[in-house]
C-alpha positions in Angstrom: 54.2 53.9 -78.4 52.7 51.6 -75.9 49.7 49.4 -76.7 47.3 49.2 -73.8 46.0 45.7 -74.9 49.2 43.8 -75.2 51.6 46.2 -73.4 54.0 46.0 -76.3 56.3 49.0 -77.0 56.5 49.9 -80.7 59.4 52.0 -82.0 58.5 53.4 -85.4 61.6 53.9 -87.6 62.0 54.3 -91.3 63.1 50.7 -91.7 60.5 49.1 -89.5 57.6 51.6 -90.0 55.6 49.2 -92.2 55.9 46.3 -89.7 55.3 48.6 -86.7 52.2 50.1 -88.3 50.9 46.7 -89.1 51.4 45.6 -85.5 49.8 48.8 -84.3 46.7 48.2 -86.5 46.4 44.6 -85.2 46.7 45.7 -81.6 44.2 48.5 -82.1 41.7 46.1 -83.6 42.3 43.7 -80.7 41.7 46.5 -78.2 38.5 47.6 -80.1 37.3 44.0 -80.0 38.0 43.8 -76.3 36.1 47.0 -75.7 33.2 45.7 -77.7 33.1 42.5 -75.6 33.2 44.6 -72.4 30.4 46.7 -73.7 28.3 43.6 -74.5 29.0 42.3 -71.0 27.9 45.7 -69.4 24.7 45.7 -71.5 23.9 42.1 -70.5 24.5 42.7 -66.8 22.6 45.9 -66.9 19.5 44.4 -68.6 19.5 41.5 -66.2 19.7 43.8 -63.2 16.7 45.8 -64.5 14.8 42.6 -65.1 15.5 41.3 -61.6 14.4 44.7 -60.1 11.1 44.5 -62.0 9.8 41.0 -61.6 6.7 39.9 -63.5 5.7 37.1 -65.8 7.3 38.8 -68.9 10.6 39.8 -67.3 11.0 36.4 -65.8 10.7 34.8 -69.2 13.3 37.2 -70.7 15.5 36.6 -67.7 15.4 32.9 -68.4 16.8 33.6 -71.9 19.8 35.5 -70.4 20.2 32.7 -67.8 20.5 30.1 -70.6 22.9 32.2 -72.6 25.1 32.8 -69.5 24.9 29.2 -68.5 26.3 28.0 -71.9 29.1 30.7 -71.7 30.0 29.8 -68.1 30.2 26.1 -69.0 32.3 26.9 -72.1 34.9 29.3 -70.8 35.1 28.0 -67.2 34.0 29.7 -64.0 37.1 31.6 -63.2 37.3 33.4 -66.6 33.6 34.0 -66.7 33.3 35.5 -63.2 36.6 37.5 -63.2 35.7 39.2 -66.5 32.3 40.4 -65.1 33.8 41.5 -61.8 36.5 43.4 -63.7 34.0 45.2 -65.9 31.2 45.8 -63.4 32.6 45.2 -60.0 32.4 42.4 -57.4 28.6 42.4 -57.4 26.8 42.1 -60.7 23.7 40.5 -62.4 24.4 37.3 -64.3 23.0 33.8 -64.8 19.6 35.3 -64.2 20.4 36.2 -60.6 22.6 38.6 -58.5 26.1 37.4 -58.1 27.7 38.8 -54.8 31.5 38.8 -54.9 32.2 41.5 -52.3 33.8 39.6 -49.5 31.9 41.1 -46.5 28.5 40.6 -48.3 29.3 37.1 -49.4 30.5 36.2 -45.9 27.3 37.5 -44.4 25.2 35.5 -46.8 27.1 32.3 -46.0 26.8 32.9 -42.2 23.2 33.9 -42.2 20.2 31.5 -42.2 19.6 30.5 -45.8 16.4 30.0 -47.7 17.1 27.6 -50.6 15.5 26.7 -53.8 16.4 24.3 -56.7 19.8 25.8 -57.6 23.2 24.2 -57.6 26.3 26.2 -58.7 25.6 27.9 -62.0 22.4 26.0 -62.8 18.7 25.7 -62.0 17.7 22.1 -61.5 14.6 19.8 -61.8 13.9 18.8 -58.2 12.2 15.6 -59.1 15.5 14.1 -60.2 16.9 14.3 -56.7 15.9 12.8 -53.4 13.3 14.9 -51.6 15.7 15.4 -48.7 18.6 16.7 -50.9 20.5 18.9 -48.4 21.4 21.7 -50.9 17.7 22.3 -51.6 16.6 22.6 -47.9 16.1 25.9 -46.2 17.3 26.7 -42.7 14.7 26.8 -39.9 15.2 30.5 -39.3 14.7 31.2 -43.0 11.3 29.6 -43.5 12.3 25.9 -43.5 12.2 23.2 -40.8 14.9 21.4 -38.9 15.5 18.7 -41.6 18.7 20.2 -43.0 20.2 20.8 -39.6 19.3 17.2 -38.4 20.7 15.5 -41.5 23.7 17.7 -41.7 24.6 17.0 -38.0 24.0 13.3 -38.5 26.4 13.1 -41.4 29.1 14.9 -39.4 28.6 12.8 -36.3 28.3 9.4 -37.9 29.7 9.1 -41.5 32.6 11.6 -41.2 34.3 10.2 -38.0 34.2 6.7 -39.5 35.7 7.9 -42.8 38.5 9.8 -41.0 39.3 6.6 -39.0 39.6 4.6 -42.2 42.3 6.9 -43.6 45.0 5.1 -41.6 44.7 2.2 -44.1 47.9 2.2 -46.3 45.7 1.9 -49.4 44.9 5.6 -49.2 48.5 6.6 -49.4 48.8 4.2 -52.4 46.0 6.1 -54.2 48.0 9.3 -53.8 51.4 7.8 -54.8 50.0 6.2 -57.9 48.3 9.4 -59.0 51.5 11.4 -58.6 53.5 8.7 -60.6 51.0 9.0 -63.4 50.5 12.8 -63.5 54.2 13.7 -63.1 54.7 12.9 -66.8 51.9 15.3 -67.9 53.8 18.5 -67.3 50.9 20.2 -65.4 48.5 19.7 -68.4 45.2 20.2 -66.7 43.1 18.4 -69.3 45.2 15.3 -69.0 45.5 15.4 -65.2 41.8 16.0 -64.4 40.4 12.6 -65.4 43.3 10.8 -63.5 42.6 12.9 -60.4 38.9 12.4 -60.6 39.3 8.6 -60.5 41.7 8.8 -57.6 39.3 11.0 -55.6 36.4 8.6 -56.3 38.5 5.7 -55.0 39.6 7.7 -52.0 36.2 9.1 -51.0 34.2 5.9 -51.6 36.7 3.8 -49.7 36.7 6.3 -46.8 33.0 6.9 -46.5 31.7 3.4 -47.4 34.6 1.2 -46.0 35.2 -0.8 -49.1 37.5 -0.1 -52.1 35.4 0.3 -55.3 36.4 -1.7 -58.4 37.4 -0.1 -61.7 33.9 -0.3 -63.2 32.3 1.4 -60.2 35.0 4.1 -60.2 34.3 4.8 -63.9 30.5 4.9 -63.3 30.8 7.3 -60.4 33.2 9.5 -62.4 30.7 9.6 -65.3 27.8 10.5 -63.0 29.5 13.4 -61.3 31.9 14.6 -64.0 31.0 17.6 -66.2 31.9 15.3 -69.1 28.9 13.2 -68.4 26.4 15.4 -70.2 22.7 14.6 -70.0 23.4 11.2 -68.6 25.3 12.5 -65.6 23.6 13.2 -62.3 23.7 17.0 -62.5 23.6 17.3 -66.3 20.5 15.2 -66.5 18.7 17.6 -64.2 19.7 21.1 -65.5 16.8 23.4 -66.5 15.9 23.7 -69.3 18.6 21.7 -71.2 17.7 18.4 -69.6 14.0 18.7 -70.5 14.2 16.7 -73.7 15.9 13.9 -71.8 13.2 13.5 -69.2 12.0 10.2 -70.7 15.4 9.1 -71.9 17.3 8.6 -68.7 18.2 4.9 -69.1 21.9 5.3 -68.9 21.7 7.7 -65.9 19.3 5.4 -64.1 21.4 2.4 -64.7 24.5 4.2 -63.4 22.6 5.3 -60.3 21.3 1.8 -59.6 24.9 0.4 -59.9 26.3 2.9 -57.4 23.3 2.5 -55.0 23.9 -1.3 -55.0 27.5 -0.8 -53.9 26.4 1.7 -51.2 23.6 -0.5 -49.8 26.0 -3.5 -49.4 28.8 -1.4 -47.9 30.0 -1.6 -44.3 28.6 1.9 -43.7 25.1 0.8 -44.3 25.3 -2.5 -42.4 24.0 -1.1 -39.1 21.9 1.7 -40.5 18.4 1.9 -39.0 15.9 4.7 -39.5 15.6 7.0 -36.5 14.9 10.6 -35.4 18.6 11.4 -35.9 18.4 10.7 -39.6 14.8 11.8 -40.0 13.6 8.2 -40.4 14.9 7.9 -43.9 14.6 4.5 -45.4 17.8 2.6 -46.3 17.2 3.3 -49.9 16.6 7.1 -49.4 19.6 7.4 -47.1 21.9 5.6 -49.5 20.7 8.0 -52.3 21.3 11.0 -50.0 24.9 9.7 -49.4 25.5 9.2 -53.1 24.3 12.8 -53.8 26.2 14.5 -51.1 29.5 12.6 -51.5 29.3 12.8 -55.3 28.6 16.6 -55.4 30.3 17.9 -52.3 33.1 15.5 -51.7 34.1 14.3 -55.2 33.5 17.3 -57.4 34.9 19.8 -55.0 37.9 17.7 -53.9 38.7 16.9 -57.5 38.9 20.6 -58.4 41.1 21.2 -55.4 43.5 18.4 -56.1 43.8 19.4 -59.8 44.8 22.9 -58.6 47.3 21.4 -56.1 49.1 19.6 -59.0 48.9 22.4 -61.6 48.7 25.8 -59.9 51.3 26.0 -57.1 54.5 27.7 -58.3 57.3 25.1 -58.4 59.8 27.4 -56.9 57.7 28.4 -53.9 59.3 26.9 -50.7 57.0 24.7 -48.6 58.2 22.8 -45.5 56.8 19.4 -46.2 57.4 18.2 -42.6 55.2 21.0 -41.3 51.5 20.1 -41.4 50.7 23.7 -40.7 52.6 25.0 -43.8 51.0 22.3 -45.9 47.6 23.2 -44.6 48.2 26.9 -45.4 49.3 26.0 -48.9 46.2 24.0 -49.5 44.0 26.8 -48.1 45.8 29.3 -50.3 45.2 27.2 -53.4 41.6 26.8 -52.5 41.3 30.6 -52.1 42.7 31.5 -55.5 41.1 28.6 -57.3 37.9 28.0 -55.4 36.7 24.4 -55.6 33.1 25.6 -55.6 31.6 28.9 -56.4 28.0 29.9 -56.1 26.1 29.6 -52.9 22.5 30.3 -54.1 19.9 31.6 -51.7 16.5 33.2 -51.9 16.2 36.5 -50.0 13.7 36.1 -47.2 14.0 39.8 -46.4 15.1 43.0 -48.2 18.8 43.3 -48.9 20.8 46.3 -50.2 23.8 45.8 -52.4 26.3 48.1 -54.2 26.4 47.3 -57.9 28.6 49.4 -60.2 29.0 52.1 -57.5 25.2 52.4 -57.0 23.1 51.0 -54.2 20.1 48.8 -55.0 17.5 47.3 -52.7 16.4 43.8 -53.6 13.0 42.6 -52.3 12.3 39.2 -50.7 12.2 36.4 -53.2 15.2 37.6 -55.2 17.7 35.0 -56.1 21.3 35.9 -55.1 24.5 33.9 -55.1 27.4 34.4 -52.7 30.3 33.8 -55.1 33.2 32.3 -53.2 35.6 32.5 -56.2 35.1 36.2 -56.6 35.0 37.0 -52.9 38.2 35.1 -52.3 39.9 37.5 -54.7 38.5 40.7 -53.1 41.5 43.0 -52.8 39.9 44.8 -49.8 40.3 41.6 -47.8 43.4 40.0 -49.5 46.4 42.1 -50.5 47.6 41.1 -54.0 44.8 38.5 -54.2 46.2 36.7 -57.3 49.6 36.1 -55.7 50.2 32.7 -54.1 51.1 33.5 -50.5 50.2 30.9 -47.9 51.6 33.1 -45.2 49.3 36.0 -45.9 47.6 37.5 -42.8 44.3 36.1 -41.8 44.1 33.3 -44.3 42.6 30.7 -41.9 40.3 33.2 -40.4 38.9 34.6 -43.7 38.8 31.7 -46.1 35.3 30.9 -47.6 36.3 27.9 -49.7 34.4 25.3 -47.8 31.0 27.1 -47.5 32.0 28.5 -44.2 33.7 31.6 -42.9 37.2 30.6 -41.7 38.8 27.2 -41.3 38.7 25.2 -38.1 39.4 21.5 -38.2 37.0 21.0 -35.3 33.2 21.6 -35.7 30.7 21.1 -38.5 29.4 24.6 -38.9 25.9 25.0 -40.3 26.4 24.2 -44.0 30.0 23.3 -44.1 31.0 20.5 -46.6 30.9 17.1 -44.8 34.0 16.0 -46.7 36.1 19.1 -45.8 38.6 17.5 -43.4 39.1 14.5 -45.6 39.5 16.7 -48.7 42.1 18.9 -47.0 44.0 15.8 -45.8 43.9 14.3 -49.3 45.1 17.6 -50.9 47.9 18.0 -48.3 49.1 14.4 -48.9 49.0 15.0 -52.6 51.0 18.2 -52.3 53.7 16.4 -50.1 54.0 13.5 -52.4 54.2 15.6 -55.6 56.8 17.9 -54.0 58.9 14.9 -52.9 58.7 13.5 -56.4 59.6 16.8 -57.9 62.6 17.1 -55.5 63.9 13.7 -56.5 63.5 14.6 -60.2 65.5 17.9 -59.6 68.3 16.0 -57.8 68.8 13.7 -60.7 71.1 14.8 -63.4 72.4 13.1 -66.6 76.2 12.6 -66.5 78.3 12.9 -69.6 77.5 12.8 -73.3 77.6 9.0 -73.5 74.0 7.8 -74.1 74.8 4.8 -71.8 75.7 7.2 -68.9 73.5 6.7 -65.9 71.5 9.1 -63.7 73.1 9.9 -60.4 71.9 11.7 -57.3 73.4 15.2 -56.8 74.9 15.8 -53.4 72.7 18.1 -51.3 75.7 20.3 -50.6 
C-alpha cells in the first residue's frame, strides 16, 4: 500500500500487521488533516474573492478581518510556505491578504512593466502613511496612472547621484573584509538560517551604509539600523510601527522608534553623501532633513531588507555539490540570479487598478474593476512552470534566466539602466551576493581539502593534493 501523504510503502504481513495498521491509521489521519487545511484555504480564498468582487462598506470591513488573519499567518509561517500553499491549492492567482495575488508569470510581468497606481501598501501589509515621509517612493503613483512626475524624478535622481558614488566606493578593501568576516563567522553555523540571518543583516547594514553614505557605521549604529529594519523589531521597528491595524495602539508610544530614527538621521546628515546636497528641481526641492529621511527609508527597506534575504539564501540554499566557476563573473551572476529566482528577496508589488483587468483564478475568468488592490507576486511568478522548467531545481544555466527574472522589481536583468521602479541598490546587492558566494565557496573548498591524518589526537591537518 502507498500512502499519498508521506509516500511510504506499507507491506502488511502477519508479523507486522499491527504496526503497519498503526502507521496506516496515522498517515490517513495526517492526510485527512492536510485535506481539511486545504479545504479551509479554499474557503478563505473563495470568500475573499467574492468580497473583493462586491465592494461596499460591509464587505470591506469583513475583508479587513481576513487581511489581518492572513497577515498573522504570513508572518508566522513565512512568505514562501504561505504563498506556495495557496498557489498549490488554488493556482498561481488567488485572493489572499485582502487583495488579489497574481502569481502567473505573464500577468505579474505585465503589472511590473505597466504604469503603476500605488497606495499605502508594502509587501504583505497595509501601512499608516503618516509614519513615513510624504515623498516615500513606494507610495507614489506613476504619471500615466494618475500620479505626477515625483516618483520618476526622485527615482532617477537616486540612480544618477547616490548609486554611482556607492559603486565607486566598493573598491575600498573594507568591503571585502565585511564579506570575509561574515563567512568566517557563519561557516561554523552549518547553514542554520536562524543563526546566520542576524549576522548577515549586520554585515549588509555595514556594507550598504558605508557604500551609500561614504563612512563606516559604528557597532551601535549598525545595531540600531538592524533593529529598525529587521522583522524582529516589532512595533518599535520602522515598518512594524506602521502596520495597520496592529500598530494603532502604539501611535502614542513611539519613543524607541523615534529615538532610533533620530540616531540614524544624525549619521546620514553628517555623512559625506550629504555634504554637498542642495535642494533643486532634480530632487524635487526636498529639504536636507526630508532627503535624509527618504534615503534612510529607501536604503533600509529596498537595499538592506532585500539584500539581507538574498545573502542569507546565498549562504544556505545553494547545493554544496553544484559546480560554479568562481573565476567567471558570468557564472557567479547567474548563480545569484537563480537563487533570487527560487527564493525571491521581495514578494508583493502592490498596485491599485486604474482600469479594468481580467484574470484567471481557479480556472475561471474574473473581471476586476478600477480601484481593486492587486499584488504582482514575484515569489510565485518566479516559480511558474510555464516559464521555468522544473522551477524548484537550482539551475543557473536554464534558458532565459537573465531575460525573465523579476527579482528586482523589473522584467529581466541588465546591469545598465535604472528602469522605472527598479531597486536602486540592485547592482550593489548583486555584487555583494556574488562576492559572498565566491568567498563562501573558497572557504568550503579549503575545508574539503583538509583531512585529519591518523588516529593520534596530536596529528595535524594537512592539505590534500589536488590530483
